[in-house]
C-alpha positions in Angstrom: -36.0 14.9 4.2 -32.6 16.5 6.1 -31.1 13.7 8.6 -31.0 14.4 12.0 -28.6 11.1 12.8 -25.6 12.5 14.0 -23.9 8.8 14.3 -20.0 8.9 15.1 -18.0 7.7 12.2 -14.4 7.6 12.7 -12.2 7.1 9.8 -10.2 4.2 11.5 -10.6 2.8 15.1 -6.7 0.9 15.0 -8.0 -0.5 18.8 -10.8 -2.3 17.9 -9.1 -4.3 15.4 -7.7 -6.1 18.5 -11.3 -7.5 19.3 -11.5 -10.9 19.8 -7.5 -11.6 19.5 -6.2 -9.6 22.3 -5.8 -11.6 24.9 -3.8 -14.3 22.5 -1.6 -11.3 21.4 -0.9 -10.4 24.6 -0.3 -14.3 25.4 2.5 -14.4 22.7 4.1 -11.3 23.7 4.0 -12.5 27.5 5.9 -15.4 26.0 8.5 -13.6 24.1 9.4 -11.7 27.1 10.3 -14.5 29.0 12.5 -16.2 26.3 14.1 -13.1 25.7 14.1 -13.9 21.8 13.4 -10.3 20.3 15.8 -10.4 17.5 15.1 -12.6 14.5 13.7 -16.1 16.0 10.9 -18.5 15.5 7.9 -15.9 15.2 9.5 -14.0 12.1 10.6 -17.2 10.6 6.6 -18.6 11.0 5.4 -15.2 9.9 7.7 -15.4 6.7 6.5 -18.9 5.6 3.2 -17.9 5.9 3.4 -14.6 4.2 5.1 -16.3 1.4 2.3 -18.9 1.0 -0.4 -16.0 0.9 1.4 -14.3 -2.0 2.2 -17.3 -3.7 6.0 -16.9 -4.0 8.6 -18.7 -2.8 10.6 -16.2 0.1 9.4 -13.2 2.3 11.8 -11.2 3.9 10.6 -9.4 7.1 12.5 -5.9 7.0 11.6 -3.1 9.6 9.4 -1.2 7.2 7.8 -0.5 3.8 10.1 2.2 2.7 12.7 -0.5 3.4 11.7 -2.9 1.6 11.2 -0.6 -1.4 14.6 0.7 -1.0 16.4 -2.9 -0.1 14.7 -4.3 -3.4 16.1 -1.7 -5.6 19.7 -2.0 -3.9 19.3 -5.6 -4.3 18.7 -5.2 -7.8 22.2 -3.3 -8.2 20.0 -0.1 -8.8 21.7 3.5 -7.7 24.0 6.7 -9.1 23.0 7.3 -12.9 20.0 5.4 -13.0 16.4 6.0 -13.2 13.2 4.2 -12.1 9.9 5.2 -13.0 6.8 5.5 -10.8 3.6 7.0 -10.1 3.4 10.4 -8.6 0.1 10.3 -6.8 1.6 7.4 -4.5 2.8 7.9 -0.8 6.2 9.8 -0.9 8.0 6.6 0.0 7.7 5.2 -3.6 9.4 7.8 -4.8 11.9 8.7 -1.7 12.9 5.2 -2.0 14.1 5.7 -5.7 16.3 8.9 -4.6 17.6 7.1 -1.3 19.1 4.5 -3.6 21.1 7.0 -5.5 18.7 7.1 -8.7 16.6 9.3 -10.1 12.8 9.0 -9.7 11.0 9.7 -12.8 7.3 9.8 -12.9 4.3 8.9 -15.0 1.0 9.9 -15.1 -2.0 7.5 -14.0 -5.2 6.3 -15.2 -8.5 6.7 -13.8 -8.1 4.1 -11.7 -5.2 5.9 -10.0 -2.8 3.2 -11.3 0.4 3.8 -13.8 -0.4 4.2 -17.0 1.8 1.5 -19.4 1.8 3.7 -22.1 2.9 6.9 -20.2 5.8 4.6 -18.8 6.5 3.6 -22.0 7.2 7.5 -23.2 9.0 8.0 -19.9 11.8 5.2 -20.6 15.6 6.7 -21.5 18.6 4.5 -21.9 19.3 5.1 -18.1 15.8 3.5 -16.9 16.8 0.7 -15.3 13.3 -0.2 -13.2 9.3 0.3 -13.1 7.7 0.4 -9.7 4.4 -0.5 -10.4 2.0 0.7 -7.1 -1.1 -0.7 -6.6 -2.8 2.3 -5.3 -5.8 1.8 -2.6 -5.9 -1.9 -2.9 -6.5 -2.4 -6.8 -3.8 -3.9 -8.7 -1.9 -1.9 -11.3 -2.2 -3.2 -14.9 0.9 -6.1 -14.2 0.4 -7.8 -17.7 1.0 -4.3 -19.7 3.4 -2.9 -17.4 5.6 -6.3 -17.4 5.4 -6.8 -21.2 6.8 -3.0 -21.4 9.5 -3.9 -19.0 10.6 -7.3 -20.9 10.2 -4.9 -24.2 12.9 -2.6 -22.5 15.1 -5.1 -20.4 13.7 -3.5 -17.3 13.5 -4.5 -13.5 9.8 -4.5 -12.1 9.5 -3.8 -8.1 6.0 -4.1 -6.8 4.8 -1.3 -4.6 2.0 -3.5 -2.8 2.0 -1.2 0.6 -1.6 -1.0 0.1 -2.7 -4.2 -1.3 -2.0 -7.2 0.7 -4.3 -9.9 -0.7 -5.6 -8.1 -3.6 -5.3 -10.1 -7.1 -5.4 -10.0 -10.8 -6.8 -13.1 -12.8 -6.3 -14.9 -9.6 -2.7 -14.1 -9.1 -1.3 -12.1 -6.0 0.0 -8.8 -6.0 3.7 -9.5 -4.8 4.4 -12.2 -7.1 4.5 -10.5 -10.4 7.6 -8.5 -10.2 11.3 -9.1 -9.1 10.3 -8.4 -5.6 7.0 -7.2 -3.8 7.3 -4.7 -1.1 4.5 -4.3 1.8 4.0 -2.0 4.8 3.0 -3.5 7.7 2.1 0.1 9.5 -0.9 0.1 11.7 -3.0 1.7 9.3 -2.6 -1.0 6.9 -4.8 -4.2 5.9 -2.3 -6.0 7.9 -0.6 -4.1 10.8 2.1 -4.8 13.4 1.4 -2.6 16.2 4.6 -0.1 15.1 6.2 -0.3 12.3 7.0 -2.9 9.9 7.7 -4.2 6.6 7.9 -7.3 4.1 9.5 -8.2 0.8 8.5 -10.9 -1.6 10.4 -12.9 -4.4 10.9 -15.7 -6.4 14.8 -15.3 -7.3 16.8 -17.4 -4.9 20.0 -15.0 -5.5 17.6 -11.7 -4.4 16.5 -13.5 -1.5 19.8 -14.6 -0.2 21.3 -10.9 -0.6 17.9 -9.3 1.2 18.3 -11.8 4.0 22.1 -10.4 4.3 21.0 -6.6 3.5 18.6 -6.4 6.1 21.2 -7.5 8.9 24.0 -5.4 8.2 25.0 -7.7 5.2 26.0 -10.7 7.8 26.3 -13.7 6.7 26.5 -15.3 10.1 27.0 -13.7 13.6 30.6 -12.8 13.0 31.1 -12.3 9.1 29.8 -9.3 6.8 30.0 -10.0 3.5 29.0 -6.5 2.6 28.3 -3.1 4.6 24.6 -2.8 4.8 21.7 -1.5 7.2 20.0 -2.9 9.9 16.3 -3.5 8.7 14.9 -6.5 10.7 11.5 -7.1 11.4 11.6 -7.5 15.3 10.1 -11.1 16.5 7.5 -9.4 18.5 6.1 -7.4 15.7 5.9 -11.0 13.8 4.5 -12.3 16.9 1.7 -9.8 16.8 1.4 -10.6 12.8 1.1 -14.1 13.2 -1.9 -13.7 14.8 -3.2 -11.0 12.6 -2.4 -12.9 9.2 -5.0 -15.7 10.6 -7.8 -13.0 10.4 -6.8 -11.0 7.5 -9.4 -13.0 5.2 -11.9 -12.3 7.1 -11.1 -8.4 7.5 -10.6 -8.7 3.3 -14.0 -9.7 3.1 -15.9 -7.3 5.3 -13.5 -4.3 3.5 -15.1 -5.7 0.4 -18.6 -5.8 1.9 -18.4 -2.6 2.6 -16.9 -1.6 -0.5 -20.1 -3.2 -2.1 -22.4 -1.2 0.0 -21.0 2.0 -1.0 -20.9 1.2 -4.6 -24.7 0.5 -4.4 -25.7 3.2 -2.4 -23.4 5.6 -4.3 -23.9 4.7 -7.8 -25.4 7.7 -9.6 -25.3 10.4 -6.8 -24.5 13.8 -7.9 -21.0 13.9 -9.8 -19.7 11.0 -7.8 -17.3 8.9 -9.4 -17.0 5.4 -7.2 -14.4 2.8 -7.6 -15.4 -0.7 -8.8 -13.4 -3.9 -9.3 -12.4 -4.2 -13.2 -12.6 -7.5 -15.0 -10.3 -9.9 -13.4 -9.4 -7.6 -10.3 -9.8 -8.4 -6.6 -9.6 -5.2 -4.8 -9.0 -5.4 -0.9 -10.1 -1.5 -0.4 -7.2 -0.3 1.9 -9.0 3.1 1.0 -12.4 3.6 -0.8 -11.9 7.0 -2.6 -14.4 8.6 -4.4 -14.0 11.7 -6.5 -16.3 14.6 -7.0 -15.8 18.1 -8.1 -17.4 19.9 -4.6 -14.8 17.7 -2.6 -13.9 20.4 0.0 -17.6 21.2 0.8 -18.7 17.4 0.7 -15.8 16.9 3.3 -16.8 19.9 5.4 -20.3 18.7 5.3 -19.6 15.0 6.9 -17.4 16.2 9.3 -20.2 18.4 10.8 -22.4 15.0 11.0 -19.8 13.3 12.7 -18.4 11.6 9.8 -14.6 11.5 9.5 -12.7 11.4 5.9 -9.1 11.9 4.8 -7.7 12.8 1.3 -4.9 10.4 0.1 -2.8 12.4 -1.2 -3.6 16.3 -1.3 0.0 16.9 -2.7 1.4 14.6 -5.6 5.2 13.7 -4.8 6.5 15.7 -8.1 5.1 19.2 -6.5 6.5 18.1 -3.0 9.4 20.4 -1.9 11.6 17.4 -1.6 11.2 16.9 -5.2 11.9 20.3 -6.7 15.4 19.1 -7.6 13.8 17.1 -10.0 12.3 20.1 -11.9 8.8 19.2 -12.2 5.9 21.6 -12.6 2.4 21.9 -12.0 0.5 20.8 -15.3 3.3 17.6 -15.9 0.7 14.9 -14.7 -2.9 16.2 -15.5 -4.8 13.2 -14.7 -2.9 12.7 -11.2 -3.2 17.1 -10.5 -7.0 16.4 -11.3 -7.2 13.9 -8.8 -5.6 15.3 -5.9 -8.3 17.8 -6.4 -11.4 16.0 -6.3 -10.6 12.5 -4.1 -11.8 11.8 -0.9 -11.8 8.5 1.2 -14.4 7.2 3.1 -14.2 5.0 6.2 -14.1 1.7 5.4 -12.0 -0.3 8.0 -13.5 -4.0 8.7 -14.8 -3.0 12.1 -17.6 -0.6 10.9 -21.0 -1.2 11.7 -23.7 -1.6 8.5 -25.4 0.9 10.5 -22.2 3.4 10.3 -21.7 2.6 6.5 -25.6 3.3 5.6 -25.1 6.9 7.7 -22.2 7.6 5.6 -24.4 7.2 2.4 -27.6 8.5 3.5 -25.2 12.0 4.8 -23.8 12.3 1.1 -26.8 11.8 -0.8 -28.3 14.3 1.9 -25.3 16.5 0.6 -26.2 16.3 -3.1 -29.6 17.0 -2.7 -29.0 20.5 -1.7 -25.7 21.1 -2.8 
């Protein structure tokens, strides 16, 4: 029986996230406006301490955005001209662009069915110029860190984690951001923990890296009058930290709701048509920044859902190695077959914490209806 329901299901509703916390956020912003403490300050220090505790690391350094987190991490590790850094081609552009911005060469390795780096593909991509691996925890699922760390140790490489989509995710009980020399997080408004604008964080257990980054984010300044080295302006504003301090308290609840929604999709869509539906693997606790199904009928399904008021996205239709910006690297279509196949079949369903059960059930029923007639 065809459904006549046209319940609107947006892909995301950023305003809804402030339900229940808006007044506290406004109060903290008001206090900052009164104090004039806009750059650095107590709110930032509190946020950094709480964030480090969440990730199980000694330190957290607030920076301007997730791209800067990656770029400054590579700079802190001394990576630059004539160096190569291996990462995944199916991630957001910043995973690759940060390497180029540091003066090094991005080298890509294909991914597994879970959309995270294939450790064996990484191993085969290592050359004498390779200095580091950027392991991306895509969609909120932890990458195979034990295997990647073993490859890195075998070849004397540094490991930087791109945790932009994975705050709170764990592998065998250990939080992402605590495996590598640094963990790099985005606090973009679309992320699971979101600032009211751009923001980023770097986590580390390395005291020397921490000391360097505390200066590197602020023009290399040791204090107000002395610069140890020329660097960038990449501070996380105190105002954004104030917003994040309120939201950080809610993160566990929001994460559990995402996992509940993911479980509803997993139960409701298992065995439907040709769908591949993501599930946590052994030892994983994913946080489902995105819930990505895969189907050979992706474009038709996306159009069908849009007709029923259900918004979906594609993360990402063009892999990094096929972007115009990456043409100088010499990659071509066919170089990373798993990534390229996924780019043609992936579809992101709404999974934000404020979705109602009714909306989730509508998505499931609509997808099921599509496969009855297609």
